[in-house]
C-alpha positions as a Python dict, from the first residue, in 0.01 Angstrom:
ca = {
    (1, 'X'): (0, 0, 0),
    (2, 'X'): (-318, -154, -184),
    (3, 'X'): (-667, -198, -97),
    (4, 'X'): (-620, -582, -182),
    (5, 'X'): (-314, -638, 65),
    (6, 'X'): (-591, -497, 366),
    (7, 'X'): (-847, -753, 232),
    (8, 'X'): (-596, -1048, 237),
    (9, 'X'): (-461, -930, 592),
    (10, 'X'): (-848, -932, 713),
    (11, 'X'): (-929, -1286, 553),
    (12, 'X'): (-580, -1431, 678),
    (13, 'X'): (-714, -1319, 1032),
    (14, 'X'): (-1025, -1506, 1009),
    (15, 'X'): (-944, -1809, 855),
    (16, 'X'): (-580, -1809, 1040),
    (17, 'X'): (-486, -2065, 736),
    (18, 'X'): (-269, -1925, 420),
    (19, 'X'): (-456, -2151, 172),
    (20, 'X'): (-838, -2104, 320),
    (21, 'X'): (-803, -1717, 304),
    (22, 'X'): (-619, -1711, -59),
    (23, 'X'): (-911, -1950, -156),
    (24, 'X'): (-1165, -1712, 5),
    (25, 'X'): (-998, -1438, -186),
    (26, 'X'): (-977, -1593, -543),
    (27, 'X'): (-620, -1575, -583),
    (28, 'X'): (-316, -1848, -512),
    (29, 'X'): (-134, -1887, -185),
    (30, 'X'): (183, -1766, -330),
    (31, 'X'): (-15, -1435, -428),
    (32, 'X'): (-139, -1392, -106),
    (33, 'X'): (179, -1485, 98),
    (34, 'X'): (361, -1252, -119),
    (35, 'X'): (92, -938, -84),
    (36, 'X'): (133, -986, 280),
    (37, 'X'): (505, -969, 282),
    (38, 'X'): (524, -667, 85),
    (39, 'X'): (269, -503, 324),
    (40, 'X'): (518, -612, 600),
    (41, 'X'): (796, -449, 418),
    (42, 'X'): (589, -100, 357),
    (43, 'X'): (491, -79, 714),
    (44, 'X'): (808, -203, 821),
    (45, 'X'): (675, -434, 1133),
    (46, 'X'): (630, -822, 1140),
    (47, 'X'): (228, -867, 1092),
    (48, 'X'): (213, -1264, 1079),
    (49, 'X'): (372, -1553, 1296),
    (50, 'X'): (497, -1792, 1010),
    (51, 'X'): (556, -2190, 1045),
    (52, 'X'): (430, -2421, 851),
    (53, 'X'): (84, -2282, 919),
    (54, 'X'): (-60, -1930, 1041),
    (55, 'X'): (-27, -1979, 1432),
    (56, 'X'): (-132, -1565, 1498),
    (57, 'X'): (-56, -1254, 1455),
    (58, 'X'): (212, -1041, 1606),
    (59, 'X'): (95, -761, 1870),
    (60, 'X'): (169, -505, 1600),
    (61, 'X'): (-8, -721, 1359),
    (62, 'X'): (-322, -765, 1566),
    (63, 'X'): (-315, -352, 1537),
    (64, 'X'): (-302, -348, 1186),
    (65, 'X'): (-595, -584, 1113),
    (66, 'X'): (-776, -348, 1349),
    (67, 'X'): (-701, -47, 1113),
    (68, 'X'): (-726, -276, 798),
    (69, 'X'): (-1122, -331, 911),
    (70, 'X'): (-1182, 31, 965),
    (71, 'X'): (-1036, 116, 633),
    (72, 'X'): (-1235, -118, 398),
    (73, 'X'): (-1537, -56, 607),
    (74, 'X'): (-1489, 315, 539),
    (75, 'X'): (-1434, 238, 182),
    (76, 'X'): (-1768, -6, 152),
    (77, 'X'): (-1925, 318, 335),
    (78, 'X'): (-1782, 545, 47),
    (79, 'X'): (-1895, 327, -243),
    (80, 'X'): (-2259, 301, -89),
    (81, 'X'): (-2244, 684, -53),
    (82, 'X'): (-2182, 752, -405),
    (83, 'X'): (-2440, 464, -513),
    (84, 'X'): (-2712, 690, -307),
    (85, 'X'): (-2587, 965, -475),
    (86, 'X'): (-2699, 869, -802),
    (87, 'X'): (-3042, 774, -665),
    (88, 'X'): (-2930, 389, -650),
    (89, 'X'): (-3203, 244, -401),
    (90, 'X'): (-2937, -2, -305),
    (91, 'X'): (-2646, -145, -148),
    (92, 'X'): (-2516, -454, 107),
    (93, 'X'): (-2578, -507, 443),
    (94, 'X'): (-2483, -755, 696),
    (95, 'X'): (-2701, -856, 1001),
    (96, 'X'): (-2561, -1108, 1278),
    (97, 'X'): (-2843, -1283, 1433),
    (98, 'X'): (-2856, -1486, 1766),
    (99, 'X'): (-3075, -1810, 1728),
    (100, 'X'): (-3367, -1724, 1950),
    (101, 'X'): (-3477, -1440, 1729),
    (102, 'X'): (-3426, -1615, 1382),
    (103, 'X'): (-3789, -1571, 1328),
    (104, 'X'): (-3751, -1226, 1336),
    (105, 'X'): (-3533, -1226, 1014),
    (106, 'X'): (-3785, -1222, 746),
    (107, 'X'): (-3988, -944, 893),
    (108, 'X'): (-3651, -747, 904),
    (109, 'X'): (-3582, -793, 571),
    (110, 'X'): (-3965, -728, 449),
    (111, 'X'): (-3927, -364, 643),
    (112, 'X'): (-3538, -305, 499),
    (113, 'X'): (-3614, -390, 140),
    (114, 'X'): (-3952, -178, 133),
    (115, 'X'): (-3757, 128, 233),
    (116, 'X'): (-3441, -3, -1),
    (117, 'X'): (-3551, -188, -281),
    (118, 'X'): (-3253, -303, -430),
    (119, 'X'): (-3099, -370, -89),
    (120, 'X'): (-2868, -702, -80),
    (121, 'X'): (-2893, -901, 257),
    (122, 'X'): (-2668, -1088, 422),
    (123, 'X'): (-2810, -1255, 727),
    (124, 'X'): (-2563, -1502, 966),
    (125, 'X'): (-2713, -1655, 1244),
    (126, 'X'): (-2466, -1695, 1536),
    (127, 'X'): (-2451, -1671, 1927),
    (128, 'X'): (-2529, -1331, 2078),
    (129, 'X'): (-2148, -1298, 2191),
    (130, 'X'): (-2048, -1391, 1815),
    (131, 'X'): (-2272, -1099, 1699),
    (132, 'X'): (-2093, -874, 1954),
    (133, 'X'): (-1783, -970, 1809),
    (134, 'X'): (-1859, -943, 1479),
    (135, 'X'): (-2025, -609, 1507),
    (136, 'X'): (-1666, -484, 1667),
    (137, 'X'): (-1490, -616, 1355),
    (138, 'X'): (-1697, -482, 1097),
    (139, 'X'): (-1822, -793, 959),
    (140, 'X'): (-2158, -714, 1076),
    (141, 'X'): (-2347, -368, 1014),
    (142, 'X'): (-2616, -468, 1266),
    (143, 'X'): (-2688, -691, 1525),
    (144, 'X'): (-2987, -834, 1689),
    (145, 'X'): (-2929, -978, 2041),
    (146, 'X'): (-3027, -925, 2394),
    (147, 'X'): (-3031, -565, 2454),
    (148, 'X'): (-2873, -618, 2785),
    (149, 'X'): (-2541, -747, 2621),
    (150, 'X'): (-2457, -419, 2419),
    (151, 'X'): (-2334, -264, 2763),
    (152, 'X'): (-2045, -538, 2748),
    (153, 'X'): (-1936, -344, 2450),
    (154, 'X'): (-1862, 66, 2402),
    (155, 'X'): (-1974, 281, 2173),
    (156, 'X'): (-2287, 83, 2087),
    (157, 'X'): (-2624, 215, 2041),
    (158, 'X'): (-2965, -37, 2015),
    (159, 'X'): (-3310, 5, 1948),
    (160, 'X'): (-3581, -251, 2119),
    (161, 'X'): (-3793, -446, 1906),
    (162, 'X'): (-3967, -698, 2138),
    (163, 'X'): (-3997, -834, 2467),
    (164, 'X'): (-3902, -1181, 2474),
    (165, 'X'): (-4118, -1406, 2667),
    (166, 'X'): (-4052, -1771, 2701),
    (167, 'X'): (-4317, -2069, 2654),
    (168, 'X'): (-4326, -2405, 2714),
    (169, 'X'): (-4423, -2623, 2421),
    (170, 'X'): (-4479, -2983, 2310),
    (171, 'X'): (-4617, -3229, 2041),
    (172, 'X'): (-4951, -3395, 2166),
    (173, 'X'): (-4760, -3706, 2291),
    (174, 'X'): (-4633, -3523, 2570),
    (175, 'X'): (-4874, -3419, 2792),
    (176, 'X'): (-4843, -3065, 2921),
    (177, 'X'): (-4975, -2920, 3283),
    (178, 'X'): (-5239, -2669, 3246),
    (179, 'X'): (-5490, -2549, 2978),
    (180, 'X'): (-5322, -2238, 2862),
    (181, 'X'): (-5063, -2157, 3149),
    (182, 'X'): (-4814, -2358, 3373),
    (183, 'X'): (-4558, -2267, 3634),
    (184, 'X'): (-4175, -2328, 3607),
    (185, 'X'): (-4187, -2591, 3854),
    (186, 'X'): (-4435, -2802, 3676),
    (187, 'X'): (-4234, -2734, 3346),
    (188, 'X'): (-3928, -2888, 3520),
    (189, 'X'): (-4093, -3231, 3557),
    (190, 'X'): (-4130, -3303, 3195),
    (191, 'X'): (-3841, -3435, 2966),
    (192, 'X'): (-3682, -3149, 2808),
    (193, 'X'): (-3465, -3016, 2500),
    (194, 'X'): (-3299, -2689, 2572),
    (195, 'X'): (-3024, -2464, 2416),
    (196, 'X'): (-2719, -2550, 2564),
    (197, 'X'): (-2584, -2333, 2844),
    (198, 'X'): (-2362, -2109, 2596),
    (199, 'X'): (-2675, -1957, 2501),
    (200, 'X'): (-2809, -1665, 2636),
    (201, 'X'): (-3169, -1790, 2612),
    (202, 'X'): (-3047, -2113, 2808),
    (203, 'X'): (-2936, -1833, 3087),
    (204, 'X'): (-3254, -1703, 3127),
    (205, 'X'): (-3414, -2035, 3170),
    (206, 'X'): (-3198, -2138, 3438),
    (207, 'X'): (-3237, -1846, 3609),
    (208, 'X'): (-3578, -1882, 3607),
    (209, 'X'): (-3570, -2234, 3703),
    (210, 'X'): (-3361, -2107, 4007),
    (211, 'X'): (-3587, -1840, 4129),
    (212, 'X'): (-3876, -2117, 4102),
    (213, 'X'): (-3625, -2297, 4360),
    (214, 'X'): (-3612, -2578, 4085),
    (215, 'X'): (-3264, -2745, 4135),
    (216, 'X'): (-3257, -2985, 3873),
    (217, 'X'): (-3494, -2995, 3567),
    (218, 'X'): (-3521, -3327, 3376),
    (219, 'X'): (-3310, -3197, 3089),
    (220, 'X'): (-3251, -3492, 2809),
    (221, 'X'): (-3114, -3319, 2524),
    (222, 'X'): (-2900, -2978, 2467),
    (223, 'X'): (-2795, -2805, 2169),
    (224, 'X'): (-2698, -2484, 2018),
    (225, 'X'): (-2884, -2557, 1692),
    (226, 'X'): (-3258, -2443, 1664),
    (227, 'X'): (-3329, -2670, 1371),
    (228, 'X'): (-3249, -2969, 1612),
    (229, 'X'): (-3485, -2864, 1912),
    (230, 'X'): (-3788, -2806, 1652),
    (231, 'X'): (-3673, -3177, 1531),
    (232, 'X'): (-3702, -3310, 1910),
    (233, 'X'): (-4038, -3160, 1943),
    (234, 'X'): (-4187, -3259, 1610),
    (235, 'X'): (-4060, -3584, 1693),
    (236, 'X'): (-4298, -3592, 2004),
    (237, 'X'): (-4062, -3715, 2240),
    (238, 'X'): (-3976, -3421, 2458),
    (239, 'X'): (-4119, -3099, 2535),
    (240, 'X'): (-3928, -2747, 2508),
    (241, 'X'): (-3852, -2390, 2671),
    (242, 'X'): (-3824, -2149, 2395),
    (243, 'X'): (-3880, -1778, 2310),
    (244, 'X'): (-4198, -1726, 2122),
    (245, 'X'): (-3978, -1583, 1815),
    (246, 'X'): (-3775, -1910, 1853),
    (247, 'X'): (-4105, -2151, 1799),
    (248, 'X'): (-4161, -2314, 1455),
    (249, 'X'): (-4355, -2110, 1216),
    (250, 'X'): (-4719, -2156, 1273),
    (251, 'X'): (-4648, -2403, 1587),
    (252, 'X'): (-5006, -2444, 1688),
    (253, 'X'): (-5137, -2514, 1343),
    (254, 'X'): (-4847, -2781, 1294),
    (255, 'X'): (-4954, -2951, 1578),
    (256, 'X'): (-4754, -2816, 1892),
    (257, 'X'): (-4915, -2780, 2212),
    (258, 'X'): (-4831, -2423, 2379),
    (259, 'X'): (-4838, -2306, 2717),
    (260, 'X'): (-4753, -1951, 2856),
    (261, 'X'): (-4493, -1993, 3149),
    (262, 'X'): (-4565, -1774, 3446),
    (263, 'X'): (-4363, -1580, 3579),
    (264, 'X'): (-4194, -1519, 3244),
    (265, 'X'): (-3892, -1290, 3209),
    (266, 'X'): (-3951, -1024, 2986),
    (267, 'X'): (-3609, -929, 2829),
    (268, 'X'): (-3559, -656, 2551),
    (269, 'X'): (-3443, -788, 2229),
    (270, 'X'): (-3356, -523, 1962),
    (271, 'X'): (-3114, -424, 1704),
    (272, 'X'): (-2759, -293, 1791),
    (273, 'X'): (-2499, -106, 1533),
    (274, 'X'): (-2190, 89, 1602),
    (275, 'X'): (-2219, 436, 1702),
    (276, 'X'): (-2039, 642, 1437),
    (277, 'X'): (-1945, 1002, 1377),
    (278, 'X'): (-2027, 987, 1018),
    (279, 'X'): (-2298, 708, 911),
    (280, 'X'): (-2340, 634, 547),
    (281, 'X'): (-2643, 714, 388),
    (282, 'X'): (-2713, 342, 351),
    (283, 'X'): (-2682, 262, 720),
    (284, 'X'): (-2878, 590, 823),
    (285, 'X'): (-3142, 485, 593),
    (286, 'X'): (-3149, 142, 764),
    (287, 'X'): (-3124, 271, 1114),
    (288, 'X'): (-3418, 514, 1062),
    (289, 'X'): (-3620, 222, 901),
    (290, 'X'): (-3566, -49, 1182),
    (291, 'X'): (-3571, 237, 1492),
    (292, 'X'): (-3922, 280, 1358),
    (293, 'X'): (-4032, -99, 1423),
    (294, 'X'): (-4237, -258, 1730),
    (295, 'X'): (-4270, -624, 1653),
    (296, 'X'): (-4438, -715, 1966),
    (297, 'X'): (-4744, -748, 1813),
    (298, 'X'): (-4618, -986, 1594),
    (299, 'X'): (-4532, -1242, 1842),
    (300, 'X'): (-4840, -1285, 2032),
    (301, 'X'): (-4991, -1614, 2027),
}
């Protein structure tokens, strides 16, 4: 059994398509198919359900993929450990970040590179649920999510970076209530663009509306893309309710008016990782670095 066979299998599970998995691995489709068949022969089990395209994995295949991910992650940790043993202050980390916290990425990168100068970072912006899934599948080393979600997955530990607060924001073309603060009932009367209901941030907003007795806020635009919410805000047609960390950089300097929403639910946001009995030197150094961070002051308007 070769490590490349395991990496091919993990890619095949991700893409569920032989040609796309082969392209990702930089090999021909026949080469990848042959390697998978050899792996099945060596293990004595059927891993892939085959027809004209990959339809999925057999139950045995699902278990083999889980072991393959763990094996490749262990190998990566071994390589990084060897690098640290030679005083190479580098390595590679992958971080999954939920969209409402995307503005935190530069602060994290700055802190991690200060501790590990030659660090290579791969940052992926996906939903909180996908961050959790990617962490358990070993695709992410760290995740930035709402910490109340970590209880849904066993063997996860977290560190709080800040407590999220929501604000009402709009361009000058949309008149906002109050001078510096307003309530949820007042916000509900404005034409709004919000994250869609698949996003945890939107669920927090909906719960705040419900608690305020608002039955039907004037929501005119919904999306899971933060960039689209920023575009709607800057266009001056709609207001939005966003976490402070999800506001466009330099919001007030870019002409957006902002009102603090009261009462604003304070939801802990932080970094999570899988608990392991043996942690690579790189991961331990990274975790020690982020565990010393408190970004509350960086998110004060």
